[in-house]
C-alpha positions as CSV (number, residue, x, y, z in Angstrom):
1,X,64.8,36.1,-102.3
2,X,62.3,38.5,-102.3
3,X,61.4,41.1,-99.2
4,X,58.5,38.7,-98.4
5,X,60.8,35.6,-97.8
6,X,63.5,37.8,-95.9
7,X,63.9,37.1,-92.3
8,X,62.1,39.5,-90.1
9,X,65.2,41.0,-88.9
10,X,66.4,41.8,-92.4
11,X,63.2,43.8,-93.6
12,X,64.2,47.3,-93.8
13,X,60.8,48.8,-92.3
14,X,60.1,53.0,-91.5
15,X,61.3,53.6,-87.8
16,X,58.4,53.9,-85.5
17,X,58.6,57.5,-83.8
18,X,54.8,57.5,-82.8
19,X,55.6,56.7,-79.1
20,X,59.0,58.6,-78.9
21,X,59.4,62.3,-77.3
22,X,61.0,65.4,-78.7
23,X,63.9,66.7,-76.8
24,X,64.8,70.6,-78.3
25,X,68.4,70.2,-77.2
26,X,70.3,73.0,-75.9
27,X,73.2,73.9,-73.1
28,X,73.0,72.4,-69.7
29,X,75.0,71.5,-66.5
30,X,75.7,68.1,-66.3
31,X,76.5,66.8,-62.9
32,X,76.4,67.2,-59.5
33,X,78.5,68.3,-56.8
34,X,76.9,67.8,-53.9
35,X,76.2,63.9,-54.0
36,X,78.8,61.0,-55.2
37,X,82.4,61.8,-56.5
38,X,81.7,60.2,-59.6
39,X,78.8,62.9,-60.7
40,X,81.6,65.8,-60.0
41,X,82.5,68.3,-61.2
42,X,79.5,70.0,-62.7
43,X,80.2,71.2,-66.2
44,X,78.4,72.5,-69.2
45,X,77.2,70.4,-72.3
46,X,75.5,70.7,-75.2
47,X,73.3,68.2,-76.4
48,X,71.6,68.4,-80.4
49,X,67.8,67.6,-80.4
50,X,66.4,64.1,-80.4
51,X,63.9,61.4,-79.9
52,X,63.7,59.3,-76.8
53,X,61.1,56.5,-75.8
54,X,58.6,57.8,-73.7
55,X,58.9,54.6,-71.6
56,X,61.4,52.1,-70.9
57,X,61.4,49.0,-73.7
58,X,58.6,47.1,-72.0
59,X,58.5,43.1,-71.8
60,X,55.5,43.5,-74.5
61,X,58.0,45.2,-76.8
62,X,61.0,43.0,-76.0
63,X,58.8,40.3,-76.7
64,X,58.3,41.4,-80.2
65,X,61.5,41.7,-81.3
66,X,62.1,38.1,-79.9
67,X,59.5,36.8,-81.6
68,X,60.2,38.6,-84.9
69,X,64.1,37.6,-84.5
70,X,64.7,34.8,-82.4
71,X,67.0,36.5,-80.5
72,X,68.7,34.6,-76.9
73,X,69.5,37.3,-74.6
74,X,72.6,36.8,-72.7
75,X,71.3,35.8,-69.3
76,X,69.9,32.7,-71.6
77,X,73.1,31.7,-72.9
78,X,75.4,29.1,-70.5
79,X,79.0,31.3,-70.7
80,X,81.7,29.6,-72.1
81,X,84.3,28.1,-70.3
82,X,87.6,30.1,-72.4
83,X,86.0,33.2,-71.2
84,X,85.9,32.8,-67.3
85,X,89.2,30.7,-67.0
86,X,89.4,29.0,-63.6
87,X,85.3,28.8,-62.7
88,X,84.0,25.4,-62.1
89,X,82.0,23.4,-64.5
90,X,79.1,23.9,-62.3
91,X,79.2,27.5,-61.5
92,X,79.0,27.7,-65.5
93,X,74.9,28.3,-66.1
94,X,72.5,30.5,-67.9
95,X,71.1,32.9,-65.3
96,X,71.0,36.3,-63.9
97,X,71.6,38.4,-61.2
98,X,68.0,38.7,-58.8
99,X,67.5,41.3,-55.9
100,X,67.2,38.5,-53.3
101,X,68.1,40.1,-49.7
102,X,69.4,37.3,-46.7
103,X,67.4,37.6,-43.3
104,X,70.5,39.2,-41.6
105,X,72.1,41.8,-43.3
106,X,75.4,43.0,-41.7
107,X,77.1,45.0,-44.1
108,X,76.0,47.4,-46.5
109,X,79.1,47.5,-48.4
110,X,78.5,43.9,-49.1
111,X,75.9,43.6,-52.0
112,X,76.6,39.8,-52.2
113,X,74.1,39.9,-49.3
114,X,71.1,40.8,-51.2
115,X,72.1,40.0,-55.1
116,X,71.8,36.1,-55.9
117,X,73.0,34.9,-59.0
118,X,70.1,32.8,-60.1
119,X,70.1,29.9,-62.2
120,X,67.2,30.3,-65.0
121,X,66.6,33.8,-64.5
122,X,66.1,36.0,-67.4
123,X,63.8,38.5,-68.8
124,X,60.8,35.8,-69.7
125,X,61.6,34.6,-65.8
126,X,62.4,37.5,-63.8
127,X,62.8,36.1,-60.3
128,X,63.8,32.6,-61.3
129,X,62.4,29.9,-63.5
130,X,59.4,29.4,-61.3
131,X,58.3,33.4,-62.1
132,X,57.1,34.9,-65.3
133,X,55.8,37.7,-67.3
134,X,51.9,37.0,-68.5
135,X,50.9,39.9,-66.4
136,X,53.6,42.4,-66.5
137,X,53.6,43.1,-70.6
138,X,53.7,47.0,-69.1
139,X,56.6,46.5,-66.7
140,X,59.9,47.4,-68.2
141,X,62.1,44.6,-69.3
142,X,64.8,43.6,-67.2
143,X,67.7,40.9,-67.3
144,X,69.0,42.6,-70.5
145,X,73.0,43.2,-70.9
146,X,73.9,45.9,-72.8
147,X,74.1,43.8,-76.1
148,X,70.6,42.4,-75.5
149,X,70.0,46.4,-75.5
150,X,72.0,47.5,-78.3
151,X,70.5,44.6,-80.3
152,X,67.1,45.5,-79.9
153,X,67.9,49.3,-80.3
154,X,69.4,48.2,-83.8
155,X,66.3,46.2,-84.7
156,X,64.1,48.9,-84.1
157,X,66.3,50.9,-86.2
158,X,67.1,53.3,-83.3
159,X,70.2,53.3,-80.7
160,X,70.6,53.7,-77.4
161,X,71.3,57.5,-75.4
162,X,74.5,58.6,-74.7
163,X,75.2,60.0,-70.9
164,X,74.6,63.4,-71.8
165,X,71.1,63.0,-73.5
166,X,70.1,60.7,-71.4
167,X,70.7,63.5,-68.7
168,X,69.5,66.2,-70.8
169,X,65.8,64.8,-71.5
170,X,66.0,63.2,-67.3
171,X,66.3,66.9,-66.5
172,X,62.7,67.8,-68.3
173,X,63.9,71.3,-68.9
174,X,64.8,71.9,-65.1
175,X,68.4,72.7,-65.6
176,X,70.6,72.5,-61.6
177,X,67.4,70.7,-60.2
178,X,68.0,67.9,-57.5
179,X,65.4,65.8,-59.4
180,X,63.3,65.3,-62.5
181,X,60.5,67.1,-61.2
182,X,61.7,69.8,-58.8
183,X,63.9,70.0,-55.6
184,X,61.5,68.2,-53.1
185,X,61.1,64.4,-53.5
186,X,58.2,64.0,-53.0
187,X,56.2,67.4,-53.1
188,X,52.8,67.5,-51.1
189,X,53.6,64.0,-50.2
190,X,53.1,62.5,-53.8
191,X,55.7,60.0,-54.7
192,X,56.9,60.5,-58.3
193,X,58.7,57.6,-58.8
194,X,59.5,53.9,-58.1
195,X,61.9,53.7,-55.1
196,X,62.6,52.3,-51.8
197,X,61.0,53.3,-48.9
198,X,62.0,52.3,-45.8
199,X,65.4,50.5,-44.6
200,X,67.2,48.9,-47.4
201,X,67.8,46.2,-47.6
202,X,65.9,44.7,-44.5
203,X,62.5,46.8,-44.9
204,X,60.5,48.2,-47.6
205,X,57.2,49.5,-46.6
206,X,56.0,50.4,-50.2
207,X,54.1,53.3,-49.2
208,X,55.0,54.2,-53.2
209,X,52.4,51.5,-54.1
210,X,55.1,49.0,-55.8
211,X,58.0,46.3,-54.4
212,X,59.6,45.2,-57.2
213,X,59.2,47.2,-60.7
214,X,56.0,49.1,-61.8
215,X,54.0,49.8,-65.1
216,X,55.9,51.9,-67.1
217,X,53.4,54.8,-66.9
218,X,52.4,54.6,-63.1
219,X,54.1,57.6,-61.9
220,X,53.9,61.2,-63.7
221,X,56.2,61.7,-66.5
222,X,58.9,64.7,-66.6
223,X,58.5,68.3,-68.1
224,X,59.2,66.9,-71.4
225,X,56.3,64.4,-71.0
226,X,59.1,61.3,-70.6
227,X,58.1,58.3,-67.9
228,X,60.2,56.4,-65.8
229,X,63.6,58.1,-66.3
230,X,64.2,58.3,-62.6
231,X,63.3,55.1,-60.6
232,X,61.6,51.7,-61.2
233,X,64.9,50.4,-63.5
234,X,68.2,51.5,-64.2
235,X,68.9,52.4,-67.9
236,X,71.8,51.3,-70.0
237,X,73.5,54.2,-71.8
238,X,76.1,54.3,-75.0
239,X,78.8,55.6,-73.0
240,X,82.0,54.0,-71.9
241,X,82.0,54.6,-67.8
242,X,84.7,57.1,-66.3
243,X,85.0,57.8,-62.3
244,X,84.4,61.2,-62.6
245,X,83.4,64.1,-65.5
246,X,85.8,66.4,-67.2
247,X,86.1,69.7,-65.9
248,X,83.7,72.5,-67.3
249,X,85.3,74.3,-70.3
250,X,86.6,77.9,-69.1
251,X,85.0,79.3,-72.1
252,X,81.6,79.3,-73.9
253,X,83.4,78.5,-77.0
254,X,84.5,75.4,-75.6
255,X,81.5,73.8,-74.3
256,X,81.3,69.9,-75.2
257,X,78.9,69.1,-78.0
258,X,77.2,65.6,-77.9
259,X,80.0,64.0,-76.0
260,X,80.5,60.3,-76.3
261,X,81.9,59.4,-72.6
262,X,85.3,58.0,-72.0
263,X,87.5,55.5,-73.6
264,X,86.9,51.7,-73.3
265,X,90.6,51.0,-71.7
266,X,89.4,53.3,-69.0
267,X,86.4,51.8,-68.0
268,X,87.8,49.1,-66.2
269,X,87.4,48.5,-62.5
270,X,90.6,49.6,-61.0
271,X,89.5,47.8,-57.5
272,X,89.5,44.9,-59.3
273,X,92.6,44.6,-61.6
274,X,92.3,40.7,-62.8
275,X,89.3,41.5,-64.2
276,X,89.4,43.2,-67.7
277,X,85.2,43.2,-68.3
278,X,84.4,47.2,-69.5
279,X,81.8,48.9,-68.0
280,X,79.2,51.5,-69.5
281,X,77.3,54.0,-67.6
282,X,73.6,53.4,-66.2
283,X,71.4,56.3,-65.5
284,X,68.3,56.6,-63.3
285,X,68.3,54.5,-60.2
286,X,65.5,51.8,-59.3
287,X,63.1,50.2,-57.4
288,X,66.0,49.7,-55.3
289,X,67.2,53.0,-54.5
290,X,66.7,54.1,-50.9
291,X,67.6,57.1,-49.1
292,X,70.1,55.1,-46.7
293,X,71.7,53.2,-49.6
294,X,71.5,54.5,-52.9
295,X,69.8,58.0,-53.1
296,X,70.7,57.8,-57.5
297,X,67.2,58.5,-58.4
298,X,68.3,61.7,-59.8
299,X,69.0,63.2,-63.2
300,X,72.6,63.3,-62.2
301,X,73.5,60.4,-60.8
302,X,75.3,57.4,-62.8
303,X,76.7,54.0,-62.1
304,X,79.3,52.0,-64.0
305,X,78.0,48.1,-65.2
306,X,80.4,45.5,-66.5
307,X,78.7,44.9,-70.5
308,X,78.4,41.4,-69.6
309,X,75.9,41.8,-66.7
310,X,72.0,41.7,-66.3
311,X,70.1,42.4,-63.5
312,X,66.5,42.3,-62.2
313,X,66.7,45.9,-62.2
314,X,68.2,47.0,-65.0
315,X,66.7,47.7,-68.3
316,X,66.9,50.3,-71.2
317,X,65.0,53.4,-73.6
318,X,66.3,53.8,-77.2
319,X,66.6,57.4,-79.1
320,X,66.3,58.6,-82.6
321,X,68.6,61.1,-84.1
322,X,68.3,63.7,-86.8
323,X,64.6,63.6,-86.6
324,X,63.5,66.4,-84.4
């Protein structure tokens, strides 16, 4: 078989870093002691320089990957009965989680009041089978599981960021600042990211101009020139989730370098001991983060996501190491 006859996914090609931003690396204070417990404690971390995608991966970019490889995402494949013992056959269909709040929401601890596992929802149909991405080329791709994001990154010759790399890039050189752009959420009344305005999930007044996802360059970049690390969509990292950070190193000589997170066996949800699905760290918050519910539109914020989950507010971006 000649190179021209090889399937596109098997053809080696140079890594395209033309739309990636060089992040210099260094020591920074990771986490926060002022918000959610999983963000604590603040601790010093060192990361080496790397390159990161200027924006989240877009529908246009993901479409090119699918055309080249024929890849099917997790949300497009009906679940195997053996993987979900006890599930009724009529419940095993291809789909994904879509934000769809009920008219009456009574308990903010019950996320099932605004999330629906919708048959036919996937990256091409972000809000169900009757929706499409025809005018959303420059919006972030959503409804991608961890395996989907990893498959794209490997095809592109890249990788997914670690939590430390992601947070370092998100801070934009402002070590210790509350947000990616400083300590004020809307400086001079200007929205710096696509988040929720109003009382979640009943009221979204859309003063930032977007009810759902937004084009990936709709808001200003941070100090490194990177867009959308805060808001719009959550983003996958490679790290297994742990419910808190490790303590700060007692001496400068012992600061962790390029940490890679917890162990897989420690990532399971202790509140659901019967569900043995490992979880990765996701970062950045989304257009659904609101002051009254989820103030995770900050670099330090983090959340756990099961690797087999895809949603209408979760995407990703890639990194390249060793090319700084």
